[in-house]
N, C-alpha and C positions, 0 to 999 in steps of 0.2 A: 504493500499500499504505499501511494505516495502522499507526505504531508509536507505544508512549508506553514511556519510560523509568521504572526502579522505583526504589527507594532505593539509593543506594550507601554502603556503609560497616558499619561493625562489627557493627552490628545484624542483616546479612545472613548473617555468618558461619554461624550453624546453619543456615540452610536451604541456604546453598552446600556446607558439610560433608555435611550430611545427604544430597544430591542427587548427589554426585560419587559417579564408579565406580572409582576408583583407590586400592590399599591405603594410598597414600603419605600420604593425606589423613585416615588414622586417628590421630590426634594424641589427646593426652588432654584432660582437662578444660581444664587451665590451659596449654594451645596459646596463643600469644601474635603478633602481627605486629609486624616490624621497622617503622621509620618509613618504609621505602622499599617497601614491600608494600601490595599494593591487592586487595580484594574488591569484587566487584560482583554486583549480580542486576539484572536487565531481565526486563521485561515488553512483550511486542510482539504485533500481531494481524496474523498473516501472512494476506495476500489475493491478491487477482489470478489465483486458481483457475479454470480454464474446464472446462465438462463441456459432454460431448455422447453423446445417446444414438445407440449403432453396434450394427452387426448380428454385427461380429467374425468376419468371413466366413473366416479361417484357424483359427477355432476350431471344435470339432466335440466334443460330449458324449460323453467316455469310458463306455463303459455298466457300471453297477453298480447295476440296478435291483433294488429290493426291494418293490416293486408294479410292475405293468405296466399303461401308458396306453393303450387303444385305444377309438378312436371319433375322431367329428370335433364342433369348434363354431365357430359362424360368430360372431364379436364386431363391435361396430358400430365398434370404433376401428381391431383388427386383423386384421379378417376372418376368414379360414379358417386353423384350427390342427386339424392332421390327424395323427393316431397310429396305428400298425399295428405289430406285433408278430412276430417269427420266433424259434423257441424247441426245442431237441433237449429230450431226456427221459431220465435215468437210467436206466437198464437194471441188473437183479438179476445181475450177472456170475456166471455158472458156475450158475443155475438151471437146472435139466432137469424140463423137461412130464414127468408121471407117462406110462407106457405106456397106450396105448388114448385117450388124452386130443384133444380137438378143440376148437379156441375157437370158440364159438358167436357170440358178438357182441365189440364194443369201444364204450367209449363213451368221450366226451370231455367232462371237467366241469371249471369255471372259476369259482371264489369270486370275490365283487367286495368290497373293505371299503367304497367309497364310489363318490361318481362328481362328477364336473363338469359344471356348465351343468343344462339342464333335465328334471329327475328324471320328467315325467312325459311328455316327448317318445319319440316311439318309434325304437327303434335295431335296425338289423340287422346281424348278425353273421355272417360267413363265414369257412370254414378252409381253406387247400388245403395238399397234400404239399411239401415241397421238393423239388424234382428236379434240381438241377444242382448244387448244392453245398452244404456245410456247415460247422460254424464248428471251428477250432482251440481247444482250451481256453485255450492258452498265449499266443494273440494278444489284441492290443487293438483291440476295434471301436469305432466310433462309432454316433451317433444320425442319419448321412447315409450308412450303410452302403447301396451301391448292390444294389437287391432284384434284378436280372437277372443278378447272379452266382449267385443261390441259387433262383432260382426263373422259370421257364419263361413263366408266365401262360395255360398251357393249360387249358383246361375239365376235361381229361381229370384233370388234377392234383385236382380237388376231392375234398376229404375227407372230408366228411360226407352223410349222405343227403338232407338239407334244410339251408337256413341257419334261423337263431333270431331272429326279432324280439321283441325284449323292450320293458319300459318299467323303467326301472331302479327306480323308487320305488314299483313294483309289484310285487316278485318272486312267482313262481309257486313256486320250490321254495327252502329253505337247510337248511342243516345246523349244529350247534351247534360252536362253536368253543370248547374249552377255555384255550386261550390267550388268547382276545379275550373271553373269557367273555360271548359272545354269538350269537345263531345269525346264520348270514352267508347271505346271498342267492348262489344257484350258478346258471350257465347249463348244461344238458346236451345235448349233441349224440350223436346214433348215426351213429356213423362205418360208413361204406359196405362195402358187402360185397368190392369189390376190395382193401383193407387186411385185411381180415379173411382171405382166401385169402392172401396174403401175411405173415400171421403164422402161419397154419397150418403154412407151409413152416420155420419155426421153431422145431425141437425142443429145441434148448438155448441158452440167452442167451450170447453171446459177450463178449469184453473191450468196454469202453466206445465205444473208437474204431472197431472193427468196425461195433459196433451201427449207429454213426455213420452209417455208410457204406451199411449195410442200410436205414435208416430217418434220413432227414437231418435231419427235424423239421416241424413246421408252419409255417405262415403264416398269421396271423390280423388281417381287416382288418374295417372295418363298409364296407356297402354300399349303406346307406340312413340316412338322418337327418344330421340339421348343428347338433345342438343339446344332446347328451351324447355322453360320455367315461367310460368305466369305468376305474376303479383294480383291474384284475386281480391275484388272487393265487391260490395253489394250482393250479395248472393239472395236472390229473393223467388220464392214459390209464388207463380201468380193463377191463381184457382179461378177459372171462366166458368160462370152458370147464369142458367135463366128462371126467368119466373114471372107466370101471368098475375094481372092487378085487373083488377075491375076499373074499366074508364070512369063510371060515376055509380054512384049508391043505388043498389038495388036494379041498376040498368042491364044485368044478365050479360054484358059484353065485355069481354077478358084481351088484355093486350099484352103481347110476350115483351119481356124487359129483359136486356143482357148486363150483366153487372161482373165485374171483378174484385178479388178477394186478394191481399197481399200479405204472405207471412214472410218475415225477414230473418234472416242470421245476424242478429244483432247483439249488443252488449245486454241483453236479458236473457239470452241463453249462452251456451259454451261450444266454445270452437278447439279443435285440439288440432294443430298444423304438426303432423311426425317428420323426424328426417331421419333416412338410414342412408350409411354410407359404406356398403359391403366391402369395401377394397382398404378401409380406412389404415389399419394396420399395416397391409403392405406397402400403402404408398407412405407413410411415415417413416416408416424403415428406410424405405428409397430415399426420401426429400433427407434424413439424419445421414445415411452413408455418403449420398452426396455432397452434403455441405457441412458436415460436421460442426465444428466449432464456430461457424464466421457468420451464419444465418440463424434467423428464429422466424417461427410463421404464427400469425393469427387467422384462421378462416372461420369465416361464421355459413350458416347457424351451425353453431355446437359442433365442429370440427377438431380444430385444434387448438388449443392456448397456449402462450408462453408463461412459463414462469420464473419468476428473479427471485434468487436467495441470496441474502443481504446476509455479509457477517458481522453481525449487529454487534454482539458481543468485543468485536474486534473494533468498531467504532467508539463504542463507546469507552475502550480503556486507552484509547488516543486522546480521546477528551478530557477524562479524570488525569492522565499524564501531563497535560499541556495546560490544566488547573493548577497544578501543586506548587506551593511556594515554603519558604522556608518556615513561614508561618500556619501552616496545614493548607488545605484544598480550598479553593473560593469556589463561589456559587455558581454553577453553569446555567447557563440559557443557551439554545440555540436561533440564532438570528437568520440564518441561510441554510436550504440543504437543498438545491436545486439537480436534477436528474434529466438529464435529454436523451430520449430513446430516437434514433434515426431509423426513419424509414426508405428504403430501399427500391420500393417500385412506384417511384413517383416521376412524372414527367421531367424532365431539365427543363425542357420551354414552358411548362407550367401551363399547358391545354388540356391535355389530355395524359391519363394513366398508361403507361409502358404494359401491362398485365392482362390476365383476362379477367380480371376484377377490381374493383378499386379499393385501395387501404378503408378502415372503417374510418368515419368523420370522429367520431369520438368513443375514447376508449378509458374504461374503468381498471385503475391499477387498486386492487384489493386484496386482503388476507387471505391467503388460501382456506383457512379453516372456518371463514365468514362469506364464502360465496354462495353457498345454498341458502344460509338465513337472508343475508342481502335481497336475494328475486322473490325468496318467496313471503316475506313478510313486507314486500315495496318499500323499502328501505332509502331512505337518502344520503347522499355523502356526507362523510365524517371524517376531516382529517386527521381524525385520530387511526384509522385503520383504512382508509380507504380514499383515493385521489380518481380525478377526474382530469382527463387529457385532452385537448383537440388537436386538432391533424392542422400543424402551421407550414408554413413555407415560406423559406426567407431567400433570397438572391445573391448571388456570388458576383465577385469581382469580374467574371467572365459570362456574365448575365445568364446563369444558370439556377435552376430551383432546386433547393434541398428543403425534405419534409422532415419533420419529426414531430414527437408528444413531449411535451414539459410537465414533472411534476415536481410539486416543491412536499420534499419530506421533513419539513422543519417539527412540526407539531408532532409527527410520528415519532423523529428522535427526541423532544422534548418528553414526550409520554414514557419511554424505553428509561430517560435519565432519571425519573422520578419514579419509577416502581424498584420495590425492593429485591427482586429477583428478576432476573433477564435471561431472554432464552441467548443461544449460543448463536443462532440461526434464526434468522425471518424470512416465510416464503410468501410473497406476493405473486396474483396473477393478473394478466393483462386479459380484459374482458370487453369485445365490442359493445357498445351500447346505445341505445336513442333516448335523446335526453329532450324535454321539456321543460320550459321556463314560465315562469309568473312574472309579472310586472307592475309595477306601482309608480308613483310619480317621483319617487326616490331611488328607487331601486331594482332590480332585476336577480331573481332568485331560481335554482331549480324548485325545480316542483314536483318531476318524477323520471325514474330512470328505471328503463326496461332492457332485456335482452335484446341486443338487436339482431332481429329474423330477417334480413335481409343478408343476399352472399357477398359477403366480402373476404378481399384477398389482404392479407398486410404484411408485408416482409420486412423485418427490423434486422440491423446490425447486432450481433450477438454481445453480450455483456464479456465475451472471452475475444472478442476479434481482435487479432495479433496486433494490429498497427493504430487499431482505434475502439478501444474498450469500452465500455459503458462507466460513467462513474458520477460522482455525487461531488459538486463542489458547493461545500459548506464553510460557514462563517459561525463561530461562537464565542461567547464572552465570559468572563469571569469577574467576579469582584467579592467584597467582603460586604455584604448585604448590609448587616445590621450596624455598624459604624457611621453609615452614612447622616450625617447631620445640615 
């Protein structure tokens, strides 16, 4: 580990006081030091970090999808990425179909915001009715939810008259979205007569829980194509029915009226987006063999992550040694501890990325043993154990862009200093996340952090890189706090 000691003396007093976190140092401008007092400011470069690409086998993504990934893509590096979807539909509780009504047809419609992969490659989608089980709204589900708990796999559960083969970049249908201010392409299926007959037995919509048992939901998957995955949204069942009404009281004359009822896959019910990576282990072994200690990878959703191991006791020993004086140890405070994680798959011209998928815009660096709890309970970042980093880019003197995440570990180091017992090593994980913010007249704050469930690929320079290893630039102060007056 490399370290360098900064200036020691009265010139550092202003810096030391500004960085302190104790009200006792809020002295007046005329505060002075006795002859037996000491103030010290030190700078150090903390290194010896280890990094490795890891599958995090014990971590499964909890489901909070805003859009749904369905399809299959094969990449040269990571082989096959598959995604399918199970979803319930919200019902209009208490709605009663008019007398003499009859359901004529049911259609399933799905808009898609965008796609990943080759938009000109064909993709075939198929839909099946869940026949074994459904979801409890109050339970937590993951991206590895066992399919056989909900679907038998029988051909008799086929939900639509025929599958649809589409080319994502060449939609045949679209609908205008006022929210998106653009036309959204959609895929439309005609639902088979078996389900139409089933719906005709329902004259009144029951409460949602009862409806979920009557109609457990659907399973949507791709059955052909290995180059495209759609980001689906606004999945809707359109129930078309007719009924007759009397044109005037006691007239005996009736007129046919057509109408539609819409059932939505929305936040009132559950959706589970499943991800499968049949070649993950072989792909990871191949990448580690090829790149060794030079690069690490973070691929979402739920493919691989990067784990950083910090020799925390070594860092603390360095701080303690710098704070020793003839009269004892000074009280230590961490003023700065910044770490830069360099991303290598960014375009030097700053226009497009030069890889099969873009790096994640936001990255969470979090204690490894806190990952599951953080996402299962919808936590917000706390600098004591997890940090948010945003993808930055800077231009060098050659007009080339470089990309990186920056993390401030000062609070985390400060917490370690105050512990009675310390961990020899601290492991943290880099996880791609989606971040939402709330704003007021005076500030902007993070309001929600969820797993990034889009396809991203982030390649970082490893901590063990031979010529440019990952380090922490630290600044820390010490002084005899009790004698300042």
